[in-house]
N, CA, C and O of each residue as an XYZ file, in Angstrom:
492
protein
N      12.585     -8.034     -1.482
C      13.888     -8.491     -1.917
C      14.905     -7.425     -1.576
O      14.649     -6.235     -1.762
N      16.054     -7.839     -1.078
C      17.060     -6.893     -0.632
C      18.054     -6.513     -1.721
O      18.769     -5.522     -1.571
N      18.120     -7.267     -2.805
C      19.095     -6.969     -3.849
C      18.513     -5.950     -4.813
O      17.465     -6.166     -5.421
N      19.222     -4.831     -4.937
C      18.816     -3.792     -5.868
C      20.062     -2.962     -6.169
O      20.937     -2.827     -5.314
N      20.150     -2.408     -7.377
C      21.324     -1.635     -7.760
C      20.892     -0.483     -8.658
O      20.057     -0.646     -9.548
N      21.474      0.673     -8.408
C      21.303      1.841     -9.261
C      22.618      2.617     -9.245
O      23.165      2.907     -8.181
N      23.116      2.949    -10.431
C      24.316      3.776    -10.432
C      23.900      5.230    -10.186
O      22.713      5.554    -10.232
N      24.873      6.100     -9.928
C      24.562      7.486     -9.544
C      23.751      8.226    -10.600
O      22.876      9.023    -10.263
N      24.029      7.976    -11.848
C      23.324      8.667    -12.930
C      22.020      7.973    -13.307
O      21.301      8.427    -14.196
N      21.726      6.884    -12.633
C      20.548      6.078    -12.956
C      20.583      5.590    -14.403
O      19.543      5.365    -15.023
N      21.804      5.430    -14.931
C      21.950      4.932    -16.306
C      21.681      3.437    -16.360
O      21.192      2.922    -17.365
N      22.005      2.741    -15.269
C      21.733      1.310    -15.174
C      21.032      1.028    -13.849
O      21.404      1.553    -12.800
N      20.024      0.196    -13.929
C      19.248     -0.176    -12.755
C      19.053     -1.686    -12.781
O      18.652     -2.249    -13.800
N      19.337     -2.338    -11.660
C      19.102     -3.780    -11.539
C      18.085     -3.996    -10.428
O      18.292     -3.578     -9.289
N      17.007     -4.641    -10.768
C      15.953     -4.937     -9.797
C      15.350     -6.290    -10.130
O      15.453     -6.761    -11.263
N      14.716     -6.919     -9.136
C      14.062     -8.195     -9.423
C      12.687     -7.999    -10.038
O      11.992     -7.026     -9.746
N      12.313     -8.923    -10.880
C      10.938     -9.036    -11.350
C      10.290    -10.020    -10.393
O      10.685    -11.185    -10.336
N       9.302     -9.563     -9.646
C       8.692    -10.401     -8.631
C       7.275    -10.779     -9.030
O       6.501     -9.945     -9.500
N       6.953    -12.040     -8.837
C       5.605    -12.548     -9.100
C       5.298    -13.594     -8.032
O       6.193    -14.055     -7.323
N       4.035    -13.956     -7.930
C       3.643    -14.873     -6.862
C       3.799    -16.332     -7.221
O       3.675    -17.181     -6.339
N       4.064    -16.669     -8.472
C       4.183    -18.079     -8.847
C       5.523    -18.423     -9.495
O       5.664    -19.490    -10.092
N       6.508    -17.528     -9.382
C       7.881    -17.801     -9.828
C       8.836    -17.153     -8.839
O       8.484    -16.172     -8.184
N      10.036    -17.694     -8.729
C      11.016    -17.057     -7.858
C      11.511    -15.777     -8.529
O      11.341    -15.589     -9.734
N      12.117    -14.911     -7.744
C      12.577    -13.624     -8.259
C      13.554    -13.806     -9.417
O      14.443    -14.656     -9.371
N      13.370    -12.998    -10.445
C      14.265    -12.979    -11.603
C      14.846    -11.583    -11.711
O      14.115    -10.592    -11.703
N      16.161    -11.510    -11.811
C      16.846    -10.222    -11.793
C      17.263     -9.799    -13.194
O      17.767    -10.596    -13.985
N      17.036     -8.513    -13.476
C      17.345     -7.933    -14.775
C      18.117     -6.639    -14.587
O      17.972     -5.959    -13.571
N      18.930     -6.307    -15.567
C      19.637     -5.032    -15.608
C      19.010     -4.201    -16.713
O      18.943     -4.633    -17.864
N      18.555     -3.015    -16.361
C      17.949     -2.114    -17.340
C      18.937     -1.020    -17.697
O      19.504     -0.373    -16.816
N      19.142     -0.814    -18.981
C      20.013      0.254    -19.481
C      19.136      1.363    -20.038
O      18.356      1.143    -20.964
N      19.267      2.560    -19.468
C      18.493      3.697    -19.983
C      18.971      4.083    -21.378
O      18.181      4.554    -22.196
N      20.252      3.888    -21.652
C      20.802      4.275    -22.960
C      20.192      3.461    -24.090
O      19.885      4.001    -25.153
N      20.015      2.153    -23.861
C      19.483      1.296    -24.923
C      17.991      1.014    -24.756
O      17.322      0.598    -25.702
N      17.473      1.241    -23.545
C      16.073      0.940    -23.279
C      15.792     -0.549    -23.208
O      14.650     -0.977    -23.380
N      16.834     -1.345    -22.953
C      16.670     -2.805    -22.953
C      16.948     -3.408    -21.585
O      17.701     -2.870    -20.774
N      16.302     -4.555    -21.367
C      16.538     -5.353    -20.171
C      17.476     -6.496    -20.504
O      17.364     -7.105    -21.567
N      18.396     -6.789    -19.608
C      19.282     -7.937    -19.765
C      19.056     -8.857    -18.569
O      19.200     -8.441    -17.420
N      18.700    -10.111    -18.848
C      18.496    -11.085    -17.781
C      19.821    -11.350    -17.086
O      20.833    -11.584    -17.745
N      19.821    -11.316    -15.745
C      21.026    -11.590    -14.966
C      20.993    -12.991    -14.352
O      21.868    -13.814    -14.622
N      19.985    -13.254    -13.530
C      19.894    -14.569    -12.891
C      18.524    -14.737    -12.251
O      17.787    -13.770    -12.058
N      18.198    -15.985    -11.927
C      16.979    -16.315    -11.199
C      17.375    -16.743     -9.793
O      18.337    -17.489     -9.611
N      16.633    -16.270     -8.804
C      16.974    -16.540     -7.410
C      16.963    -18.036     -7.090
O      17.844    -18.520     -6.379
N      15.983    -18.765     -7.603
C      15.877    -20.200     -7.347
C      15.606    -20.909     -8.665
O      14.459    -21.249     -8.953
N      16.635    -21.139     -9.471
C      16.423    -21.733    -10.793
C      15.846    -23.146    -10.745
O      15.261    -23.600    -11.728
N      15.997    -23.844     -9.633
C      15.459    -25.197     -9.504
C      13.929    -25.217     -9.621
O      13.345    -26.257     -9.924
N      13.289    -24.084     -9.385
C      11.828    -24.023     -9.442
C      11.286    -23.732    -10.834
O      10.088    -23.883    -11.071
N      12.143    -23.321    -11.754
C      11.665    -22.862    -13.060
C      10.974    -23.952    -13.873
O      10.138    -23.639    -14.721
N      11.294    -25.199    -13.644
C      10.674    -26.282    -14.420
C       9.428    -26.859    -13.734
O       8.785    -27.758    -14.276
N       9.091    -26.353    -12.561
C       7.958    -26.887    -11.806
C       6.693    -26.075    -12.034
O       6.754    -24.871    -12.280
N       5.552    -26.736    -11.951
C       4.281    -26.028    -12.011
C       3.962    -25.529    -10.611
O       3.689    -26.317     -9.705
N       4.001    -24.209    -10.444
C       3.715    -23.622     -9.145
C       2.319    -23.007     -9.166
O       1.846    -22.531    -10.198
N       1.683    -23.028     -8.020
C       0.321    -22.506     -7.902
C       0.319    -20.987     -7.861
O       1.307    -20.356     -7.487
N      -0.802    -20.417     -8.251
C      -0.966    -18.970     -8.172
C      -1.659    -18.603     -6.871
O      -2.519    -19.328     -6.372
N      -1.266    -17.474     -6.346
C      -1.869    -16.942     -5.136
C      -3.186    -16.265     -5.514
O      -3.247    -15.514     -6.487
N      -4.223    -16.533     -4.749
C      -5.548    -15.977     -5.022
C      -5.907    -14.953     -3.941
O      -5.830    -15.272     -2.755
N      -6.295    -13.740     -4.318
C      -6.745    -12.778     -3.302
C      -8.172    -13.093     -2.865
O      -8.977    -13.593     -3.651
N      -8.471    -12.801     -1.632
C      -9.812    -13.029     -1.106
C     -10.085    -11.991     -0.019
O      -9.249    -11.783      0.861
N     -11.223    -11.353     -0.073
C     -11.611    -10.396      0.955
C     -12.766    -10.987      1.745
O     -13.789    -11.372      1.180
N     -12.591    -11.055      3.057
C     -13.672    -11.546      3.892
C     -14.148    -10.404      4.784
O     -13.381     -9.507      5.131
N     -15.406    -10.454      5.142
C     -15.993     -9.412      5.975
C     -16.329     -9.997      7.333
O     -17.010    -11.017      7.434
N     -15.840     -9.333      8.382
C     -16.089     -9.805      9.740
C     -17.519     -9.447     10.159
O     -18.211     -8.709      9.458
N     -17.948     -9.971     11.297
C     -19.308     -9.702     11.783
C     -19.567     -8.216     11.991
O     -20.697     -7.753     11.839
N     -18.511     -7.461     12.340
C     -18.694     -6.022     12.569
C     -18.445     -5.188     11.310
O     -18.359     -3.962     11.379
N     -18.330     -5.862     10.158
C     -18.222     -5.148      8.890
C     -16.818     -4.807      8.429
O     -16.649     -4.188      7.378
N     -15.812     -5.196      9.187
C     -14.428     -4.930      8.792
C     -14.040     -5.862      7.649
O     -14.239     -7.074      7.730
N     -13.487     -5.290      6.590
C     -13.050     -6.104      5.445
C     -11.586     -6.483      5.631
O     -10.734     -5.612      5.808
N     -11.301     -7.754      5.592
C      -9.942     -8.259      5.757
C      -9.453     -8.833      4.435
O     -10.098     -9.696      3.839
N      -8.310     -8.344      3.992
C      -7.714     -8.851      2.764
C      -6.868    -10.062      3.128
O      -6.054    -10.009      4.050
N      -7.065    -11.135      2.410
C      -6.292    -12.348      2.660
C      -5.933    -12.979      1.322
O      -6.384    -12.530      0.268
N      -5.124    -14.013      1.378
C      -4.676    -14.706      0.178
C      -4.707    -16.201      0.445
O      -4.515    -16.650      1.576
N      -4.951    -16.958     -0.604
C      -4.906    -18.402     -0.463
C      -4.276    -19.024     -1.701
O      -4.234    -18.423     -2.774
N      -3.795    -20.233     -1.520
C      -3.144    -20.972     -2.600
C      -3.664    -22.397     -2.577
O      -3.764    -23.023     -1.522
N      -3.990    -22.895     -3.755
C      -4.456    -24.275     -3.894
C      -3.340    -25.141     -4.458
O      -2.450    -24.624     -5.133
N      -3.365    -26.436     -4.201
C      -2.352    -27.328     -4.768
C      -2.400    -27.292     -6.304
O      -3.456    -27.059     -6.891
N      -1.257    -27.523     -6.939
C      -1.249    -27.583     -8.408
C      -2.251    -28.615     -8.907
O      -2.400    -29.682     -8.313
N      -2.925    -28.300     -9.979
C      -3.877    -29.188    -10.655
C      -5.149    -29.484     -9.852
O      -5.936    -30.337    -10.261
N      -5.370    -28.800     -8.717
C      -6.589    -29.049     -7.945
C      -7.748    -28.172     -8.406
O      -8.897    -28.392     -8.022
N      -7.434    -27.175     -9.233
C      -8.444    -26.239     -9.728
C      -8.482    -26.342    -11.250
O      -7.967    -25.474    -11.955
N      -9.098    -27.411    -11.745
C      -9.079    -27.720    -13.172
C      -9.664    -26.664    -14.077
O      -9.211    -26.517    -15.212
N     -10.666    -25.916    -13.612
C     -11.288    -24.915    -14.484
C     -10.832    -23.485    -14.160
O     -11.401    -22.525    -14.679
N      -9.830    -23.340    -13.321
C      -9.216    -22.038    -12.989
C     -10.205    -21.021    -12.420
O     -10.086    -19.825    -12.685
N     -11.177    -21.488    -11.642
C     -12.125    -20.558    -11.026
C     -11.739    -20.192     -9.590
O     -12.473    -19.474     -8.911
N     -10.584    -20.690     -9.131
C     -10.137    -20.386     -7.781
C     -10.737    -21.282     -6.716
O     -10.563    -21.038     -5.522
N     -11.441    -22.316     -7.142
C     -12.054    -23.268     -6.203
C     -11.566    -24.675     -6.539
O     -11.508    -25.050     -7.709
N     -11.217    -25.447     -5.518
C     -10.766    -26.804     -5.801
C     -11.898    -27.679     -6.309
O     -13.065    -27.437     -6.002
N     -11.551    -28.695     -7.087
C     -12.555    -29.619     -7.624
C     -13.203    -30.449     -6.520
O     -14.341    -30.895     -6.667
N     -12.489    -30.659     -5.417
C     -13.029    -31.401     -4.278
C     -12.446    -30.797     -2.996
O     -11.442    -30.088     -3.050
N     -13.070    -31.073     -1.846
C     -12.562    -30.520     -0.583
C     -11.106    -30.909     -0.337
O     -10.675    -32.009     -0.686
N     -10.361    -29.993      0.267
C      -8.937    -30.218      0.535
C      -8.629    -29.981      2.008
O      -9.288    -29.170      2.659
N      -7.631    -30.686      2.536
C      -7.161    -30.319      3.875
C      -6.563    -28.918      3.776
O      -5.950    -28.567      2.768
N      -6.743    -28.128      4.820
C      -6.320    -26.723      4.759
C      -5.422    -26.356      5.922
O      -5.525    -26.910      7.016
N      -4.541    -25.410      5.654
C      -3.657    -24.859      6.672
C      -3.829    -23.345      6.649
O      -3.794    -22.726      5.586
N      -4.016    -22.751      7.829
C      -4.146    -21.306      7.945
C      -2.878    -20.762      8.582
O      -2.531    -21.143      9.700
N      -2.186    -19.878      7.881
C      -0.979    -19.242      8.393
C      -1.387    -17.882      8.955
O      -1.598    -16.926      8.208
N      -1.492    -17.810     10.260
C      -1.951    -16.587     10.923
C      -0.738    -15.773     11.326
O       0.180    -16.285     11.966
N      -0.737    -14.497     10.949
C       0.416    -13.657     11.315
C       0.316    -13.244     12.771
O      -0.710    -13.449     13.420
N       1.387    -12.663     13.274
C       1.533    -12.416     14.707
C       0.902    -11.172     15.263
O       1.246    -10.795     16.383
N       0.011    -10.506     14.576
C      -0.646     -9.345     15.151
C      -0.348     -8.066     14.395
O       0.296     -8.087     13.347
N      -0.822     -6.953     14.933
C      -0.727     -5.681     14.201
C       0.710     -5.179     14.004
O       0.954     -4.379     13.101
N       1.650     -5.622     14.812
C       3.031     -5.166     14.657
C       3.888     -6.154     13.883
O       5.091     -5.943     13.730
N       3.295     -7.206     13.403
C       4.006     -8.232     12.653
C       3.788     -7.982     11.167
O       2.920     -7.201     10.777
N       4.589     -8.659     10.341
C       4.397     -8.529      8.907
C       3.017     -9.012      8.518
O       2.509     -9.990      9.068
N       2.416     -8.321      7.568
C       1.116     -8.760      7.080
C       1.319     -9.682      5.893
O       2.407     -9.748      5.319
N       0.286    -10.375      5.539
C       0.344    -11.223      4.354
C       0.577    -10.339      3.129
O       0.000     -9.256      3.024
N       1.405    -10.791      2.220
C       1.707    -10.020      1.019
C       1.443    -10.854     -0.221
O       1.601    -12.075     -0.222
N       1.039    -10.165     -1.271
C       0.804    -10.821     -2.547
C       2.150    -10.945     -3.243
O       2.590    -10.019     -3.924
N       2.794    -12.073     -3.077
C       4.110    -12.295     -3.658
C       4.517    -13.747     -3.504
O       3.740    -14.576     -3.030
N       5.726    -14.044     -3.904
C       6.233    -15.406     -3.851
C       6.447    -15.825     -2.403
O       7.101    -15.116     -1.638
N       5.900    -16.967     -2.029
C       6.031    -17.486     -0.670
C       6.490    -18.933     -0.729
O       5.688    -19.817     -1.031
N       7.768    -19.198     -0.447
C       8.259    -20.577     -0.489
C       7.476    -21.522      0.423
O       7.204    -22.659      0.040
N       7.113    -21.069      1.616
C       6.378    -21.939      2.549
C       5.005    -22.301      1.986
O       4.604    -23.464      2.048
N       4.286    -21.335      1.445
C       2.963    -21.631      0.888
C       3.065    -22.605     -0.283
O       2.242    -23.511     -0.412
N       4.072    -22.421     -1.136
C       4.248    -23.334     -2.269
C       4.600    -24.738     -1.796
O       4.111    -25.721     -2.352
N       5.431    -24.838     -0.790
C       5.830    -26.139     -0.258
C       4.612    -26.882      0.291
O       4.444    -28.075      0.042
N       3.768    -26.174      1.037
C       2.571    -26.802      1.603
C       1.554    -27.156      0.515
O       0.966    -28.237      0.544
N       1.345    -26.254     -0.441
C       0.403    -26.529     -1.530
C       0.880    -27.723     -2.360
O       0.069    -28.531     -2.813
N       2.178    -27.829     -2.555
C       2.745    -28.937     -3.314
C       2.480    -30.277     -2.631
O       2.501    -31.323     -3.280
N       2.234    -30.243     -1.337
C       1.950    -31.466     -0.590
C       0.455    -31.709     -0.404
O       0.050    -32.556      0.392
N      -0.371    -30.952     -1.153
C      -1.794    -31.230     -1.182
C      -2.675    -30.382     -0.296
O      -3.871    -30.649     -0.186
N      -2.116    -29.361      0.343
C      -2.895    -28.518      1.235
C      -3.371    -27.244      0.535
O      -2.657    -26.677     -0.291
N      -4.579    -26.804      0.872
C      -5.003    -25.443      0.549
C      -4.412    -24.584      1.660
O      -4.558    -24.909      2.839
N      -3.755    -23.505      1.302
C      -3.052    -22.688      2.301
C      -3.663    -21.296      2.307
O      -3.774    -20.651      1.264
N      -4.060    -20.840      3.491
C      -4.665    -19.522      3.661
C      -3.800    -18.657      4.550
O      -4.142    -17.505      4.813
């Protein structure tokens, strides 16, 4: 997230609270009072929706290299919260562009949520 604020004395700091199943929420922290004040949510339209959680997964290649990856299941497809769908799902793999491209990150991903909302398991 590009929005961040700190005054020179660091008396007030504004930063987003980031999670993988909600849009960024911005708060102002006052060192004098030790309190957070809610400022705004980046995408308030999503706050009433059930969004899926991102699941970490490590796979090991044939040569022993461990690759960290993440996947998301459609809402309500994992009834017992074990990270596995109740039945097979169509899947989409989002492959990044190589070693000089951004890597997958554990955070909020609008594209992954959009695809999961349409019934896809997204990796």
